[in-house]
N, C-alpha and C positions, 0 to 999 in steps of 0.2 A: 504493500500500500504506500502510495506517495504521501509525503508529509505536506506537500503543497495542496491548497484547495483546488478543486476541479470545477470548471464551469462549462456548460453547454449553451451555445448560442445558435439558434436556428436562423436561416436566411442570412448567413454571415459572408456571403460572397461579395456583396456590395453594400453601400449605404449605411444605415444605422447599425446593422448587424456587424459589418466589418469594423466600423469605428469602435463599437462596444467590445468586440473580440480583441482588438489591438490594445485597448485601454485595460482590459482585464489581464492580459498578458503582462503589460507594464506594471500592474498592481501585484504581480506575483502568482497569478493563477496559471494552471495548466488549462488551456482552453480547447474544447472540441467544437467545431462549427460544422454546419451542413448547408447544402443547397442542392437543387436539382441538377445544376450544372457544375463543372469543375471550377475551382477558384483559380484565378490567374495571379495569385500572390501567395507568398509563403512567409512564415515568421517562426523563429525558434520559440517553442512553447505552445505552438498552435498546430492542431491536426484537423484536416478537413475531410468530411465524408460527402460523397454524392448520394443524397438520400431525399426522398419525397416524404415530407412530414405527414402527408395524408395516406401513406401506404403503411399499414400496420406492421407488415413483415420487415420493411426497411427500418422503421423506427425501433422495433424490437432488436434487430441485428445491431444497430448503432449503439443502443444502450447496453447490449450484451458485451460489445467490444469495450465500452467504457468500464464496465464492471470487471472484465478480465484484465485490462491494462492498468487501471487505477484503483479498483476496488472501493471507489467512493464517488459521490457526486454532491457538490455543495450548492451550486447555483444553476438554475435553468432560466434562460431568457427566451421566451417564445416570441421571436421577432418576425418569423417568416409569415408573409401574407401577400395577398393580391387585392387589387381594387379595379373597378371599372365604373366610369361615369356614364350612366344612362337614365333617361326618364323611365319610370316604371312601365309605361305603355310600350316602350321600345326595348325593354330588357329581354334578351334571349334567355330561355331557360338553361341553356348550356353555360352561359355566363354566370347565372345564379348558382348552378351546381358547382362550378369551379371555385367560386369565391367561398361558398359555404364549406366545401371539402377542405380547402387549404387552411382557411382561417379558423374554422370551428373544429372540424375533425382533426386537423393537424395539431392544434393547441391541446385538444383533449388527449390525443394519443401520446404526445411528448410529455405532457404533465403527468399522465398516469404512469408511464414507464419510468419517468424520473423519480416519482415518489416511491416507487418500489425499491429503487436503489438507495435513495436518501434515508428511508426508514431504518436501514441497517445501522446508521449512526444516530438515528433519532434527531436529525437536524438537517435543515435544508431551506433554500429560498427559491420559490418559483415566481417569476415576474412575467406577466403577459403584456402584450402591446394592444392597446385600444386606440381611440381617436376622439378628438373633440367633435367629430361629425356626429357622434352619438347624442350628446346633450343638445347640440344645435339642430338635430333632425335635418341634416343637410340635404337639400333638394338635389336630385340627380344621383344620389348615392344610396338608394333603398337597399340594395343587396349588401353593399359594404357595411352600412349602418346596422342592418339586421345581423350580419355575421359578427360584428364587434360587440353588439349588444349581447349576443350569445356568449362571446368570450368573457364579458363582464359577469354574466350569470354563472359561468363556470368558475370564475375567480371567486365569487362569493360562496358558492356551494363547496368547492374544493377547500377553501380556507377553513371551513368548519370540519370537513371530513378529515383533513390532514393535520389539524391542530394537535391532536393527541400524539401524532408522530414527530412533533417538533418541527414541522414544516409550515412556513408561512407562504401565503399565496396572495399577491397583489397585482395591480395593473397600472400602467402608465398610458395616458391618453394625450399624445402631442398634437399640436396643430400641424399645418402643412410643413413638410421638410423637403428640401431639394433632393429628391431621390427619384429613381425610375418609377416609383409608384404614382407620381403625379405628373410625369413627363407629358402625358397626353391631355392633361386637364387645362382648359383655356385659362389664360392669365387673368381674365376678368373674373372668372369663377373663384380663383385663388384670392384676388383682391377683395371680392365680396365677402368671402369667409373671414379674412383677416379683419375686415371692418366691423364684424360682429363680436370680435374679441376685445377685451380691455387693453391687451398688449398687441399693438398693430405691427407685428413683425413675424417673419417666418421663424419657425422653430429650427433649432440646430441639433445635430446629433449629440453635442456636448450637453444640451439641456436634458436630453433623455438620460444620458449617462450619469449626470449629477444626481438625479432622482433614483436611478438604479443603485448607485453607490449607497445612498441612504437606506433603501429598502433591504439590501443584502447585508448590511452591517449587523454584527452580532447584537449590538445594543438596540436594534429595531425589532426585537422578538415579541413586542406587544402589538405590532402593527400587522394586521392581516385582514383580508377581505376588502381592501380599499382600492379605489380607482382615483389616481391623482392626475387631473387634467392640467395641461400646460397652456399658457396664454390667457388664463383667466376664465375659461369656459365654465 
């Protein structure tokens, strides 16, 4: 068993996930990341898996490898997710299915399998990614908002189920961040969203990581089942 804490970051190939993975390595973690495509970057202390979080067999295989290699898991950050901006009348059911599969099924599977490993030490931190689009009921994001509302529901229920195992479960809901997730969203839609927040600026990956650091700290063991929105939503 490694003496270093071990963290799992899903969707770590780019964007928020990559930034968080890099920062956790710098903070002394052994980090395991995953995405459906190979990563085009490497870092000492970081291991990358090609895995689809919505595929139960692939998630189980990844967690089994973490168990064999490290015999522990301290932190899981469920960052992997997809979005699509469509009016409900124009939303193809295939798009709905894809968003729900990755965002909800993926978060559920990774959280479940992570908790099975974390319970061996009776300690762990699971942090899920939500969005300010949930409290804002953002138009054009029905499927995405529905999926992240479900993620928040999972967060609250799992926080109760896992509490006796020494595992906390929380969520972070950032505003728009310059990642591939919003690359096809019209700029006017982004500006409209920002105008509805008290803090009128794009969120940054650093903003997310600062809150993540707080939630995974050992001193934060009384905080669970919470969703912390950024930007003042």
